Structures are given as C-alpha cells and as structure tokens.
ROLUM-76094 format. One record per residue: residue number from 1; residue in one letter; x, y, z of N, C-alpha, C, O in turn. Coordinates in steps of 0.02 Angstrom, whole numbers, plus 50000, padded with zeros to 5 digits. Layout:
<nodes>
(NUM,A,(X,Y,Z),(X,Y,Z),(X,Y,Z),(X,Y,Z))
...
</nodes>
This chain:
<nodes>
(1,M,(49861,50190,50734),(49848,50149,50675),(49911,50114,50653),(49966,50141,50656))
(2,V,(49903,50053,50630),(49956,50013,50602),(49937,49997,50530),(49881,49975,50517))
(3,A,(49984,50007,50484),(49972,49991,50413),(50015,49931,50394),(50074,49928,50411))
(4,I,(49984,49884,50359),(50019,49827,50331),(50026,49840,50257),(49976,49844,50221))
(5,V,(50088,49847,50234),(50101,49870,50166),(50154,49826,50134),(50183,49782,50167))
(6,S,(50166,49837,50070),(50225,49813,50035),(50260,49874,50006),(50230,49912,49969))
(7,L,(50323,49883,50024),(50363,49938,49997),(50380,49922,49925),(50389,49864,49906))
(8,L,(50386,49974,49884),(50404,49965,49814),(50479,49956,49807),(50518,49975,49851))
(9,D,(50500,49926,49752),(50571,49918,49738),(50602,49987,49725),(50566,50036,49718))
(10,A,(50669,49990,49722),(50704,50053,49716),(50684,50092,49653),(50673,50153,49657))
(11,E,(50679,50058,49597),(50661,50092,49534),(50592,50125,49540),(50586,50184,49522))
(12,H,(50543,50090,49564),(50475,50118,49567),(50467,50166,49626),(50425,50212,49623))
(13,S,(50505,50157,49678),(50506,50207,49733),(50533,50273,49705),(50505,50326,49720))
(14,D,(50586,50270,49665),(50613,50331,49635),(50562,50364,49589),(50553,50425,49590))
(15,R,(50527,50324,49549),(50475,50352,49504),(50420,50386,49545),(50400,50442,49529))
(16,M,(50397,50352,49598),(50345,50381,49640),(50369,50445,49673),(50334,50495,49674))
(17,N,(50429,50443,49701),(50456,50503,49735),(50464,50561,49687),(50452,50618,49706))
(18,N,(50485,50547,49626),(50490,50601,49576),(50422,50633,49564),(50417,50694,49559))
(19,L,(50370,50593,49559),(50302,50619,49550),(50279,50658,49612),(50251,50713,49607))
(20,I,(50291,50629,49671),(50269,50660,49733),(50306,50727,49744),(50274,50776,49763))
(21,Y,(50371,50729,49733),(50409,50791,49742),(50390,50843,49689),(50392,50903,49701))
(22,G,(50373,50818,49629),(50348,50864,49577),(50282,50897,49598),(50271,50956,49586))
(23,L,(50237,50857,49629),(50174,50885,49654),(50185,50934,49711),(50149,50983,49718))
(24,E,(50236,50921,49752),(50252,50969,49805),(50279,51034,49775),(50258,51088,49794))
(25,R,(50324,51028,49728),(50355,51086,49696),(50302,51129,49658),(50302,51190,49664))
(26,E,(50258,51096,49621),(50210,51131,49580),(50148,51155,49618),(50121,51208,49602))
(27,F,(50126,51117,49668),(50062,51131,49701),(50066,51135,49777),(50015,51148,49810))
(28,G,(50125,51125,49805),(50132,51127,49878),(50104,51067,49913),(50095,51069,49974))
(29,L,(50090,51013,49878),(50061,50952,49908),(50116,50910,49939),(50160,50884,49903))
(30,K,(50114,50902,50004),(50166,50862,50036),(50142,50817,50093),(50182,50782,50124))
(31,E,(50077,50817,50106),(50050,50777,50161),(50063,50702,50151),(50073,50666,50200))
(32,V,(50063,50679,50089),(50075,50608,50074),(50144,50587,50098),(50156,50527,50110))
(33,Q,(50189,50634,50106),(50257,50618,50128),(50262,50601,50202),(50317,50586,50226))
(34,K,(50206,50603,50238),(50207,50580,50307),(50222,50506,50311),(50244,50480,50362))
(35,T,(50211,50471,50255),(50236,50403,50247),(50290,50408,50195),(50276,50410,50135))
(36,P,(50353,50409,50217),(50408,50424,50170),(50428,50367,50123),(50478,50374,50087))
(37,Y,(50391,50312,50124),(50409,50255,50081),(50352,50240,50033),(50297,50223,50056))
(38,P,(50362,50245,49968),(50310,50225,49922),(50291,50151,49933),(50335,50109,49941))
(39,H,(50225,50138,49932),(50201,50072,49952),(50130,50060,49927),(50095,50106,49906))
(40,I,(50110,49997,49929),(50040,49978,49921),(50017,49956,49991),(50051,49918,50025))
(41,T,(49959,49981,50011),(49931,49963,50077),(49884,49905,50069),(49836,49907,50029))
(42,W,(49897,49852,50107),(49853,49793,50108),(49797,49802,50158),(49740,49785,50144))
(43,L,(49814,49827,50218),(49766,49834,50272),(49789,49889,50319),(49848,49903,50325))
(44,T,(49741,49921,50353),(49758,49962,50411),(49717,49935,50470),(49660,49915,50462))
(45,V,(49748,49935,50527),(49719,49907,50587),(49721,49959,50642),(49772,49992,50652))
(46,N,(49665,49967,50677),(49661,50017,50730),(49679,49990,50798),(49689,50028,50845))
(47,D,(49684,49925,50805),(49700,49896,50869),(49744,49835,50859),(49771,49824,50804))
(48,G,(49752,49796,50911),(49790,49734,50905),(49860,49740,50932),(49887,49795,50938))
(49,S,(49887,49685,50946),(49955,49682,50973),(50005,49688,50916),(50005,49648,50869))
(50,L,(50049,49737,50922),(50100,49746,50871),(50144,49683,50868),(50163,49662,50814))
(51,H,(50160,49655,50925),(50201,49595,50928),(50167,49537,50889),(50201,49503,50851))
(52,N,(50102,49528,50899),(50066,49474,50864),(50062,49488,50790),(50067,49441,50750))
(53,L,(50054,49551,50770),(50054,49567,50699),(50123,49553,50668),(50127,49525,50614))
(54,Q,(50176,49571,50704),(50243,49558,50679),(50254,49483,50670),(50282,49461,50620))
(55,K,(50232,49444,50719),(50239,49371,50715),(50200,49343,50656),(50225,49301,50619))
(56,T,(50138,49366,50647),(50096,49342,50592),(50126,49361,50525),(50127,49320,50479))
(57,L,(50150,49423,50518),(50179,49444,50455),(50244,49407,50441),(50259,49391,50383))
(58,G,(50284,49395,50492),(50345,49356,50483),(50329,49286,50457),(50363,49261,50412))
(59,H,(50277,49255,50486),(50257,49189,50463),(50230,49193,50391),(50248,49152,50348))
(60,A,(50187,49242,50378),(50157,49249,50311),(50211,49259,50258),(50208,49229,50205))
(61,A,(50260,49302,50273),(50313,49315,50225),(50353,49252,50211),(50377,49242,50155))
(62,G,(50361,49209,50261),(50399,49148,50252),(50365,49095,50209),(50398,49049,50185))
(63,I,(50299,49102,50199),(50264,49052,50158),(50236,49082,50093),(50206,49046,50053))
(64,C,(50245,49147,50083),(50219,49180,50023),(50277,49199,49977),(50329,49224,50000))
(65,C,(50267,49188,49913),(50320,49205,49867),(50311,49276,49840),(50256,49305,49843))
(66,R,(50365,49303,49815),(50363,49368,49782),(50314,49364,49724),(50305,49312,49694))
(67,F,(50283,49420,49709),(50239,49422,49651),(50236,49492,49623),(50261,49540,49653))
(68,R,(50207,49498,49565),(50207,49561,49528),(50138,49593,49532),(50087,49560,49529))
(69,I,(50139,49660,49538),(50079,49699,49529),(50086,49740,49465),(50141,49756,49444))
(70,N,(50029,49757,49436),(50028,49800,49377),(49987,49862,49392),(49935,49858,49425))
(71,T,(50012,49919,49369),(49977,49982,49379),(49955,50010,49312),(49981,49990,49260))
(72,T,(49908,50056,49315),(49887,50089,49254),(49851,50154,49270),(49810,50156,49316))
(73,G,(49865,50206,49232),(49828,50269,49236),(49833,50306,49302),(49878,50296,49342))
(74,L,(49784,50351,49311),(49778,50391,49371),(49707,50384,49398),(49661,50370,49359))
(75,G,(49698,50393,49462),(49632,50389,49492),(49623,50441,49546),(49671,50470,49571))
(76,I,(49560,50452,49565),(49543,50499,49618),(49491,50468,49663),(49440,50443,49639))
(77,F,(49503,50469,49729),(49451,50456,49777),(49421,50524,49794),(49456,50565,49823))
(78,P,(49358,50537,49777),(49330,50604,49784),(49316,50622,49858),(49316,50579,49902))
(79,G,(49305,50686,49869),(49290,50712,49935),(49315,50783,49942),(49341,50812,49894))
(80,D,(49308,50812,50002),(49333,50879,50014),(49409,50882,50005),(49436,50933,49982))
(81,K,(49443,50827,50024),(49515,50821,50015),(49527,50758,49974),(49545,50706,50002))
(82,P,(49519,50762,49908),(49524,50702,49866),(49594,50671,49870),(49644,50705,49883))
(83,V,(49596,50606,49858),(49659,50569,49855),(49675,50557,49782),(49633,50531,49745))
(84,L,(49734,50576,49761),(49758,50564,49693),(49805,50504,49696),(49850,50501,49737))
(85,Y,(49794,50455,49651),(49832,50393,49655),(49842,50361,49587),(49810,50379,49538))
(86,I,(49887,50311,49587),(49897,50267,49530),(49863,50201,49547),(49882,50169,49596))
(87,P,(49812,50179,49508),(49778,50116,49523),(49823,50055,49513),(49864,50053,49467))
(88,V,(49813,50006,49557),(49845,49940,49550),(49789,49893,49527),(49736,49890,49557))
(89,L,(49803,49856,49474),(49753,49809,49448),(49742,49751,49496),(49790,49724,49524))
(90,R,(49679,49732,49504),(49662,49676,49548),(49663,49612,49507),(49613,49592,49477))
(91,T,(49721,49580,49506),(49729,49516,49471),(49711,49460,49520),(49700,49472,49579))
(92,A,(49708,49399,49495),(49694,49342,49538),(49746,49335,49593),(49728,49321,49650))
(93,N,(49810,49345,49577),(49863,49341,49627),(49856,49395,49681),(49864,49382,49740))
(94,V,(49842,49455,49659),(49834,49511,49707),(49774,49497,49752),(49779,49505,49813))
(95,N,(49719,49478,49723),(49659,49463,49763),(49670,49406,49812),(49650,49410,49870))
(96,H,(49703,49353,49789),(49715,49295,49832),(49760,49316,49891),(49746,49299,49949))
(97,F,(49814,49352,49877),(49860,49373,49929),(49823,49417,49980),(49829,49407,50040))
(98,H,(49786,49466,49955),(49749,49511,50000),(49698,49473,50042),(49693,49485,50102))
(99,N,(49660,49428,50011),(49610,49389,50049),(49642,49348,50104),(49616,49346,50160))
(100,Q,(49697,49315,50089),(49730,49273,50139),(49758,49316,50196),(49754,49297,50254))
(101,L,(49787,49372,50179),(49814,49417,50230),(49757,49445,50273),(49764,49449,50334))
(102,Y,(49702,49463,50242),(49644,49488,50278),(49619,49436,50328),(49607,49453,50386))
(103,K,(49613,49374,50306),(49590,49320,50351),(49638,49311,50410),(49616,49302,50466))
(104,A,(49703,49312,50396),(49752,49302,50449),(49750,49358,50500),(49753,49346,50560))
(105,V,(49744,49420,50477),(49743,49477,50523),(49677,49480,50561),(49675,49504,50618))
(106,C,(49622,49457,50531),(49558,49454,50566),(49561,49411,50629),(49524,49422,50677))
(107,L,(49606,49362,50630),(49614,49320,50689),(49644,49360,50747),(49636,49340,50805))
(108,L,(49677,49416,50732),(49710,49456,50783),(49673,49520,50800),(49681,49547,50854))
(109,S,(49631,49544,50754),(49602,49610,50762),(49531,49612,50735),(49516,49585,50681))
(110,N,(49487,49644,50772),(49419,49656,50748),(49412,49725,50718),(49358,49743,50694))
(111,E,(49464,49764,50717),(49460,49833,50695),(49501,49848,50633),(49541,49895,50632))
(112,I,(49492,49807,50582),(49523,49821,50517),(49480,49875,50484),(49419,49871,50483))
(113,N,(49513,49925,50456),(49477,49979,50423),(49432,49949,50369),(49454,49909,50328))
(114,P,(49367,49969,50368),(49320,49939,50320),(49338,49951,50246),(49315,49914,50203))
(115,Y,(49378,50002,50231),(49399,50014,50162),(49443,49957,50136),(49454,49952,50075))
(116,Y,(49469,49915,50181),(49514,49861,50161),(49481,49793,50160),(49515,49742,50151))
(117,H,(49415,49792,50168),(49379,49728,50161),(49387,49704,50089),(49385,49745,50043))
(118,P,(49398,49639,50078),(49410,49613,50011),(49358,49633,49958),(49376,49638,49899))
(119,E,(49296,49644,49978),(49245,49662,49928),(49249,49734,49905),(49223,49751,49851))
(120,V,(49280,49778,49944),(49281,49850,49926),(49351,49879,49918),(49358,49936,49895))
(121,W,(49402,49842,49936),(49471,49867,49934),(49490,49890,49864),(49478,49854,49815))
(122,M,(49520,49948,49860),(49544,49976,49796),(49620,49985,49801),(49643,50037,49825))
(123,P,(49659,49937,49779),(49732,49943,49785),(49757,50001,49743),(49735,50012,49687))
(124,H,(49806,50038,49772),(49830,50097,49738),(49897,50119,49767),(49918,50096,49820))
(125,L,(49930,50165,49732),(49991,50198,49755),(49974,50272,49762),(49960,50305,49712))
(126,S,(49975,50297,49823),(49953,50366,49836),(50004,50417,49812),(50064,50411,49825))
(127,L,(49980,50468,49777),(50021,50524,49754),(50009,50587,49794),(50055,50625,49806))
(128,A,(49947,50598,49815),(49930,50658,49854),(49869,50643,49896),(49821,50613,49871))
(129,L,(49870,50665,49959),(49813,50656,50003),(49820,50702,50063),(49875,50723,50081))
(130,G,(49764,50719,50093),(49764,50757,50155),(49768,50832,50148),(49733,50867,50185))
(131,D,(49808,50858,50103),(49814,50930,50094),(49791,50952,50025),(49815,51001,49997))
(132,T,(49744,50915,49997),(49719,50928,49930),(49652,50965,49932),(49619,50968,49983))
(133,T,(49634,50992,49875),(49567,51018,49863),(49545,50990,49795),(49588,50969,49755))
(134,P,(49481,50988,49780),(49460,50964,49714),(49491,51004,49657),(49510,50976,49606))
(135,E,(49497,51069,49666),(49526,51112,49613),(49600,51096,49603),(49624,51091,49547))
(136,M,(49636,51087,49658),(49707,51073,49654),(49719,51005,49622),(49766,50997,49582))
(137,V,(49678,50955,49639),(49685,50888,49610),(49671,50890,49535),(49704,50855,49497))
(138,A,(49623,50930,49514),(49609,50937,49443),(49670,50965,49406),(49688,50941,49352))
(139,E,(49702,51015,49436),(49763,51043,49405),(49820,50992,49406),(49859,50987,49359))
(140,A,(49825,50954,49461),(49877,50904,49466),(49867,50849,49414),(49916,50822,49387))
(141,M,(49805,50831,49400),(49791,50781,49348),(49816,50805,49280),(49845,50767,49241))
(142,V,(49805,50868,49265),(49830,50896,49201),(49906,50893,49200),(49936,50875,49150))
(143,Y,(49937,50911,49257),(50010,50910,49263),(50038,50839,49252),(50089,50831,49219))
(144,L,(50004,50789,49280),(50029,50719,49277),(50008,50682,49214),(50033,50628,49200))
(145,N,(49962,50710,49176),(49929,50674,49121),(49976,50650,49067),(49958,50603,49031))
(146,H,(50034,50679,49058),(50079,50661,49003),(50125,50603,49018),(50166,50584,48976))
(147,K,(50120,50573,49077),(50166,50519,49095),(50133,50450,49085),(50072,50445,49080))
(148,N,(50175,50398,49083),(50152,50329,49076),(50149,50297,49145),(50199,50299,49182))
(149,Y,(50093,50268,49162),(50084,50237,49228),(50072,50162,49222),(50045,50131,49268))
(150,Q,(50091,50132,49167),(50084,50060,49158),(50150,50028,49180),(50196,50018,49141))
(151,W,(50152,50012,49245),(50213,49985,49275),(50201,49912,49295),(50145,49891,49308))
(152,K,(50255,49875,49297),(50256,49807,49324),(50305,49809,49382),(50365,49821,49373))
(153,V,(50280,49796,49442),(50319,49804,49503),(50321,49737,49540),(50268,49710,49556))
(154,E,(50380,49712,49553),(50385,49650,49594),(50385,49670,49667),(50425,49711,49689))
(155,L,(50340,49639,49704),(50337,49650,49776),(50376,49594,49811),(50366,49535,49797))
(156,D,(50421,49614,49856),(50463,49565,49890),(50462,49570,49966),(50506,49544,49999))
(157,N,(50409,49605,49993),(50408,49614,50066),(50338,49627,50091),(50293,49648,50054))
(158,L,(50329,49614,50155),(50274,49640,50194),(50306,49685,50246),(50358,49668,50274))
(159,T,(50277,49743,50259),(50306,49791,50305),(50252,49819,50350),(50196,49833,50328))
(160,L,(50268,49827,50414),(50224,49862,50461),(50246,49934,50466),(50305,49948,50476))
(161,L,(50198,49980,50459),(50211,50051,50470),(50171,50073,50530),(50111,50059,50535))
(162,T,(50204,50107,50576),(50169,50133,50635),(50183,50208,50642),(50234,50233,50619))
(163,K,(50136,50242,50674),(50142,50315,50682),(50196,50330,50733),(50197,50303,50788))
(164,N,(50241,50375,50713),(50295,50398,50756),(50298,50474,50749),(50328,50500,50702))
(165,G,(50265,50510,50795),(50257,50582,50787),(50209,50596,50730),(50153,50570,50730))
(166,D,(50231,50635,50681),(50190,50650,50622),(50201,50601,50565),(50165,50604,50515))
(167,L,(50249,50556,50572),(50267,50511,50517),(50243,50440,50530),(50232,50420,50587))
(168,F,(50236,50402,50476),(50225,50330,50480),(50290,50296,50458),(50311,50302,50401))
(169,L,(50322,50262,50506),(50387,50233,50495),(50386,50157,50500),(50339,50129,50528))
(170,K,(50437,50125,50473),(50442,50052,50473),(50448,50026,50544),(50486,50052,50585))
(171,N,(50411,49973,50557),(50414,49939,50622),(50417,49864,50609),(50385,49824,50644))
(172,G,(50455,49846,50560),(50464,49776,50541),(50456,49768,50466),(50406,49787,50437))
(173,V,(50508,49739,50434),(50506,49723,50363),(50518,49648,50358),(50566,49621,50385))
(174,F,(50473,49614,50322),(50474,49541,50317),(50479,49521,50243),(50431,49529,50206))
(175,P,(50538,49496,50222),(50547,49478,50152),(50502,49419,50131),(50494,49371,50168))
(176,L,(50473,49425,50072),(50436,49370,50042),(50487,49323,50010),(50538,49346,49985))
(177,V,(50473,49258,50011),(50520,49210,49984),(50522,49213,49908),(50475,49237,49876))
(178,E,(50577,49190,49880),(50587,49192,49808),(50556,49133,49772),(50541,49138,49712))
(179,V,(50547,49077,49805),(50521,49017,49773),(50447,49025,49759),(50409,49043,49804))
(180,E,(50426,49013,49698),(50357,49023,49679),(50313,48962,49692),(50254,48963,49672))
(181,T,(50339,48910,49723),(50298,48851,49735),(50267,48850,49805),(50231,48803,49822))
(182,K,(50280,48901,49845),(50251,48904,49912),(50176,48913,49907),(50151,48944,49860))
(183,D,(50140,48887,49956),(50066,48889,49956),(50041,48945,50001),(50046,48940,50062))
(184,V,(50014,48999,49971),(49990,49055,50011),(49926,49039,50048),(49905,49079,50090))
(185,T,(49894,48982,50034),(49832,48965,50071),(49847,48950,50144),(49802,48952,50185))
(186,K,(49910,48934,50160),(49929,48921,50229),(49928,48984,50271),(49930,48980,50333))
(187,L,(49926,49041,50240),(49928,49105,50275),(49871,49111,50325),(49882,49139,50379))
(188,S,(49813,49087,50310),(49755,49095,50353),(49758,49052,50416),(49717,49060,50461))
(189,T,(49806,49008,50421),(49811,48965,50480),(49858,48994,50533),(49867,48963,50585))
(190,T,(49887,49052,50521),(49932,49081,50571),(49894,49109,50629),(49837,49132,50620))
(191,K,(49924,49107,50688),(49891,49135,50748),(49939,49178,50785),(49921,49206,50837))
</nodes>
C-alpha cells in the first residue's frame, strides 16, 4: 500500500506526538506509531507505479499552493478495533484539493481505497488504531476530553508513505508552493 499524505508542521506534529505518546503511556496504544509522522491522509493506493505517483505528486505540488486545515474535537470510527482521531473540517479548499488529487491519481491507478472517494472521505488525524478495543477507546476519550482540538494547521507538502517492514516511511516529500495564485484545477491534467 502507498499512502498520499500531507505531514503536519513541527508545532502540530509535536502536539500529536504528545497525545499519541500519552495514549501509549496510559493505555499501551502504540500501533498508530507504525507511521511515525503525524499527517492527514488524502488517498491510499493498492497498486500503481511508485515512480509515476512520485512524478504526479511532484507536478501537483508545483502547481498547488499551501493551504490551511482546521480541526475540531475528537471522533471515533467504530468497529472491533475502533479508530480514535481528531476530525479535519471539510472546507471548500480541502474538498477541492482532495477532488483534484483524486482525479489525478485515478489516471494512474484503479485501486484507490474506497474510503478515500470524495463522496465518503472523512479527513482526520489518527490518534489510535489497530490495537484498540471499544472499552479502551472509551477510556481514552475520557483521558483526552480536557484538551482543545481546535487547531489551524498550514499544510506545505505532499508526501508518499510506503511500507518498509512494519513501518510506513517517507518515499518522497514534495513541497507545495507558497504563492496563492496558482490554479489547482491543473492538477487533473497530470499524467
């Protein structure tokens, strides 16, 4: 699997890591650390040429400007091993960026994870996953409940994460441009 993400800035990475390490210390939850970089996931792809993805993301980053995401509260994706996360609000900019990236990657791959389809995608920052139970997540919610999760985070990159042993590590970081006049609609024309 290949994940297309944006890594968080240093301040918000530190905030996320403090929360993640606190959950490990208090509840033994550490599976989320298999991806050692706090991030928002735009897409996961099960196939495709890594070289072509790198080329497409390099092109996309060169025509897309940095932008801000906003977070709020806590959320849970239910199941036998629930995912505990901080929701990212779906603003017009976030939706537009995700839609254009989705269209560009569809040109390279038919196997984008269906959870990342623009109609159902739930942007978030993962706090715990994989080694959770419903009971443990309920306790973790009580533990985390006293903190403020209304953050404004500037995203300045697209990053490819690929599986390397048990970890998901960087396999290309592509800076987003600083100029806000670039047209992200050109993203869908990359091949």
